[in-house]
N, C-alpha and C positions, 0 to 999 in steps of 0.2 A: 401569545404570538401565533398568528395563523397565516396560512399561505394566501396570497392575494388572488383575487378573481383573475382568470386568464392564465394562471399557472398551469402547466401541463406536465404530467409525468408519463413515462412509458415503462411497461413491465420489463424487468431484467430478462436477458436472453435465457437464463436458467429457470425463470418462473414459469410453471406449467399451469395452464387453465384446465381445471379438472371438472368432469361431469357437466359439460356444456355450459361452463361459466358459473356453476354453483359454488365453486371453491377455487382458491389459488394455492399452489404448493411451491414453495421456494424460500428464498431469503437465507440469512446467516444468523443463527443456526436455522436449518430447514424447519419450516412450520407449515401447518395447514390453516388457511384462512377461509372460513365458510362465509359466503355472501348471501345476504337476504335478497329477495327480488328487487328491493329498492336499490341496493348496492350494485346489483348486476346492471341495472339501467344506467348507472353512472359511467360505466366503461364503454368506450367507443373503440371496438377492436381490442388492441393492447394498449390503448391510450386512455388516460383519465384527465380530462380538463376540469379545472376547479371553477364551478359555477355557483356554488352556494356553500353553506356551512358544512353540510353532510359530505359533499365531495372534497372539501378542504380537509376535513378530518380523516377521510379514507386515504387521500393522497399523502397526508402527513404520516399515517400509519404505515403505508407502503414504503415510504422513504426511510422510516425508522428501522424497518425490518430488512432493508436491502432488497426488497422485492420489486422495486421500481426506481427509476432515476429521472431527474428533470430533463425535459427536451429543451436544451439550451437555446436553440434558435427561436423558440417561442417565448422566451422569457424577456421581460422588459429591462431596459437599462435602469440602474438605480436613479432616483430623483436627483441625487447629488453625486455624480461619478468622480469628483475630484480625487486625485490620488498623488502620492509622492513616491518616487522610486528611491530606495536606499540600497547602495552598493558597498558592501564591505570589501576591502582590497588590501593586499600586502604585496607591494611590487606589482608585477604583471601590467605594466603600462600599455603594452600592445593590445592585450586582451581588453583592458578597460576602455581604450579608445574605440575598439570595435564595438563593444557593447553600447557605449554612449551614442555611437552613431546610429544604432538600431532603435533608439528610443525616440518617439515622436517629439517634434518641436513643441514647446509650450508646456511640457511636463516638468514640474520641479523635480530635481535630482539632487540627492545628498550622497556624496562619495566620502566614506569613512576610511581614512588611511590608517590601517592598523599597524603603525610603527614600521613603515617600509624601511628596508636597508638603504634604498636609494629613492628618497621621497620626491626629488625634483621631477623626474619623468611622470610620476603619478599626478603631481600638482599640475603639470603642463597639460596632460590629457584632460583633466577635469576642467581647467580653464578654457581649453579649446572648445568645449561643448557647453560652456556656461553653467556647469554644475557647481554646487556649493561644496567646498572641501572642508572636512572636519579631520584634522590631523591628530592622532593619538600619540602621546609620548612613550607609552609602553604597550607592548603587544598583549592584547586581552583575549584574542581568539575570535572566531566568527560570531559567537553568541554576544560577547561584549561589544563588538564593533556594530552589530545590528542594533543592539539596544541604544548605543550612543546616537545612532541616526534616528531611531524611533522616537527618542525624547524631543527631537526637533521637528517632528512631523505635525503639521497643523491642518491636514486634510482628513476627511472621513476614512479614507482607505490608504493603506501602505502597500507597496510592492517591493519585496525583497528579491534582489537578483544578484547572483554571484558574478564576478568579473569575467569568468570564462564561459558566459552564456551569451547567445545572440537571440534577441526577441523578434518574433514575427509581428507585423503591425496589428493583427487582430487578436493577439494572445490576451493582452490585458483587458481590452473592451469585452471580449467574450467571457472571461472569467468574472468580470464585474456583474454580469447578468445573473450569476448564481446567488447574488446577495438579495435578489427579489424574495428569496426565502429568508425570513427574519432570523431563523436559527443558524444560518450558515455564518461561520466565523472566518473561514479560510477556504480558498479554492486554489488548486494547483493544476498546471498543464502537464502534458506528457513531455518527458525529457528525452530527446533523441540526439543522435550524433551530429556534430557540426558538418563533417565532411562526408559526402556520399562516395567520393573517390578515395577510399581509405588506402593508406600507403603501407601499412604493416598488418600482419595477421592478427595482432592484438587489437588494433583499431577496428578491424572487420568483426572480430568477436564482440567487442564492446558495442558496436553499432547494432548487433543482433541481440546482445544479452547484457546491456548495461545494468549495473546495480540501481541506477536512478530511474530506469524506464519501468514504469508500473503497468505496462500493457496497453492494449488497444481498446479496452472497453471501459465505459464510465463506471464509477463506483463511489460509494460512501466509504470514506476512510475510517475504519474502526479496527481495534485490536481483535484478533481471532478470525478475520475475514481475509479473502485473497489480497485485498489492498489494506494492509494494517498500519501503514505509516505513509507520510508524504515528505518529500525532500524540500529543503529550504533553498535549493539551487534557484528556484523561481516560485514565488507564491504571492498571492494577493490576500490581504486580511483586513478585517475591520479594526481600526485603531483602538476603539473602545473595548473590544473583546480581548485584546492582547494583554492589557494591564501591565504587569512588570516585564512582559516580553519573554525572551529566552533565558534559560538558566545559565548564568555566566560561569558556573562551576563546571560546566561540561564543554570540553573541546571537540567532542564528537558525539553524535546522537542527540544533540540539542534540539534538532528539528522534530525527531520522533517524540521526545519528551513534551514539546510544546503541543503537538497534535493530540497526544493522549490527555494532557491537562485540559485542553479545550473540550474534548469529548466527555471527560469526567464532569465538566461544568455544565453539561447538557447542550453543548453547541454541536454543530455539524461541520465536517470538513469534506469538501467535494473534490474528487479527482475527475478532470475533464480532458480526455485524450483527443477531443475534436480540435484542440489547439495545441501548439507545441512550442517548446523553447529548445534551441539547439545548444548542445554542450560540447566543449572541446575535450574529448576524451584523452586520457594519457595513452601514449603510443610506445613508450619505452617499457620493456618488461619489468625492470627494477622498480620504476616509479609506479607502475600499475599494480605490482604485487604489494608494494608498501601501502598503497591506498586501500587495497582490499583488506589488508591486515588492520589498518587503522579503523576501518568500518567495524571490524570484529571487536575491537577494544571498547566500543560503545556498549557492549552487551551488559557488562557488570554494573556500570553506573546506571543504566536503565533498569536493571533488575533491582537495584537498591531503592530506586524511586517508584517503580511500578512492578513489584514482584508478581502481581496477579496477571500481568500481560506478557512477561518475558519467559519464553520456554522454547527450546529447540524443536519440540513437537507437542501437539495437543491431541490426545487420543482418548477415545471412550474405552471403558473396561473391555468390551467385547472386541474392539479392534486391536487392543493390546494383546489379548489372548490369541487372536487370529494371526497377528504378525509373529508372536512368540512361537506358535506352533510350527509355522513355516520355517522360521530361523533354526529350529531344533534339527531339521533335516533327518527325521527318523521315519520309520515305516508308517508310524501312526500320524505323521504330521499333516498330510493332506486330508485324511478322514476327519481328524479333529478340527482342522480349519474349516472344512466343509460343514461339520456339525455346528460350529459356532456361527457360521454364516446363516445356516438354516434357522437356528433359534432366533437370531436377531431379526431375520426376515419376518418370522411369525409375530414377534413383538412389535415391529413397525406396522405390520398389517393391522394389528389390533388398534393401534392409535389412529389408523386411517379408516376405522370402522364407520360405515355410513356412506363412503364413496363407492363409486360403481365398480372399480377394479382394485380393491385394496392390495391384493397380493401381487398384482402386476406392478403397481407403484412401489410397493415395499421391496420387491426384487431389484428394481432399478436403483432405489436409494441404497440398499445394502451393497449392491455391486459398486456404486460410486464410493461408498464409505470404505469398502475394502481396498479399492485402488488408492484412495487417499491415505489409508494407513500404510500401505506398502511404499508409497512415495515418501512419506515422512520417515519411515524406517530406513529407506535408502539414504535420505539426507543425513540421518544420524550417523550412519556408517561411513559416509564419504565426506561429510562436511563438518558437522558439529563435534562428532566423537572420533574423528579420524586418528588421533594419537592412540586411543584405545584399540581401534580397529587394527592399526599397524602392529601393535604389540600382540594382539590376538592372532594375527596372520602368521606370526613366527611360531606359534604353538599349536594351531588348530587348522586342520584341513577344512572343516566346516566354515570357520570364519573366513578363510581364503575364498571359498566358493561363494559365500554370501556377499563378500566385498566385491568380487569380480562381477557377479550378476548385477548387483546394485549399480556399480560404476558404468557398465556397458549399457544396461537398460536405460539409465538416466540420460546418457549421451544420445542414444537412439531416439528416445521420445522427445527430448528437448531440441535436438538438431532439426527434427521435422517441424516442430512447433515454432521455432525461432526463424525458420527460413533463412538460415545464415548464408552469406555470400563467402563461405569459407569451406574448404574441404573437410570431410568428417574427421580425418585424423587430427588436423591442427585444431579443429573445434573441440574435439575430445580432450586434447592436451590442455587447451586453455580452460576448459570447464573444470578439469581436475586441479589445475593450478589455482584457479579462482577459489575453489572449495578449500584447498590446503591453506591458502593465505588467510582467508576469512576465519576458518576454524582455528588457526594459530592465534589470531587476534583475540578470539573469544576465550581461549584457554589462558592467554597472557593476562587478560583482564580479570579472569576468575582467580588466577593465582595471586595477582596484585591485590585484589579485593578480599582474598581469603574466604571466598564463598563459592559454592557450587550452584547457586540459584539459576544462573544463566545457562547451566548445562543440564538441568534436570527437566525431563519431559513432564507435562502436566496431564493428569488423567481426569477427565470430566465425566460425570455420570449422566450421559444422554445417549439414548439409543436410536432416536429417530425424530420425526416431526414434533414440534411443540404445538399443541392445539391452542388456538386463540380463544380466550374466554373473557367474561366480564361484562358488566352493564355498559361501560363506555364503548366497547366494541359494538355492542348491539345497537346503541343509540346512533352510531355512525353508519349503520347499514350492514353490520356483520353480525353473525350469530355464533355462540359458542359451539 
């Protein structure tokens, strides 16, 4: 499977053009891709249009590494764009009616009633919009309800949408364009808040920091990257790629599991924030906290199915030593942390040997790595390991200092990044409650599963850029 002619990719915002176009530095994990003169001519600024086999191979390589993303406006619609919308629902007739009204006329819709307590209003809403109703006698959960609808789909594509979503007219047509890439199995939009005039402080926080909102930048969904999963609140997928569909043994996290199984099968999952689906966030504190905790309970089932992907933090040996030295809060902490950073900078620079400014690039990469290590350590203290942190605070002044710094720094950095329409105090309270509820769910699932897999950080042996090598790379216009 190769990318079609006319397919266009654009370099990721974090991908750096090095040495006047002789190499590219970026991706996840960070790597250095050296370009031959032939490969350099394929790039038009930061764009790469597919014009022949060589440009198709290079574009495919850039997509695989996360160094570039498709320019969705340039992609053609699939030859057969027919799709069926599947809506799993339990009660919520008002939300269902609103969703069905946002779906374009002429689109086949299957509403799967997952054993509603009051089925008549659900049936009436489906009938009002001409949707096919599939009533289930027993409650099987979101995964089972989606699969019941999937078995009835006769179109090439399926759109799964939760009942508390409202679709924009261009959301599905735009996502379908991603399937011009034959390896794409699934595409998802950005999930945003339904109401811009939020009525409660929790709703304003969710509009800025929803667990379902994966950010403003396009991404390839892959474990270990900034966008490591995608929500099933709204997704478009190839029917033939889904096979058995969702794991019906999972009541939560089934969307993450499906993403990871598709990726393990060699398929791609795209996140496209250029289009959006509006979600009705929970606005009551109790409901909101319960939902956050429920999200956390998916950690252990995912760890059992994908132990190589689930970890509260992923650190290199050097970043582990760097963070540990600072957490020790001794006189030697800063000198030791500085020495670790200096050593890793030299090691990265050696991997960048042959570039024009290896130490300048290595310093930047080491600095980013150290900030990432501190951010993950902060998340361990305030989110994933907060029960241990709470116990430690009762006995250690150093733990109290570390927890206070982590909590306040996290609020300060994230508040500015999220551009929240909420004052810093209430944003900070919501942020900490969010972490406490999610972390409680993770610990509950770990205790229930009698496993610490979901709580253990993973240490990976990687210090810096991964150099690209091999004959296939050279044949596509890159050199080792």
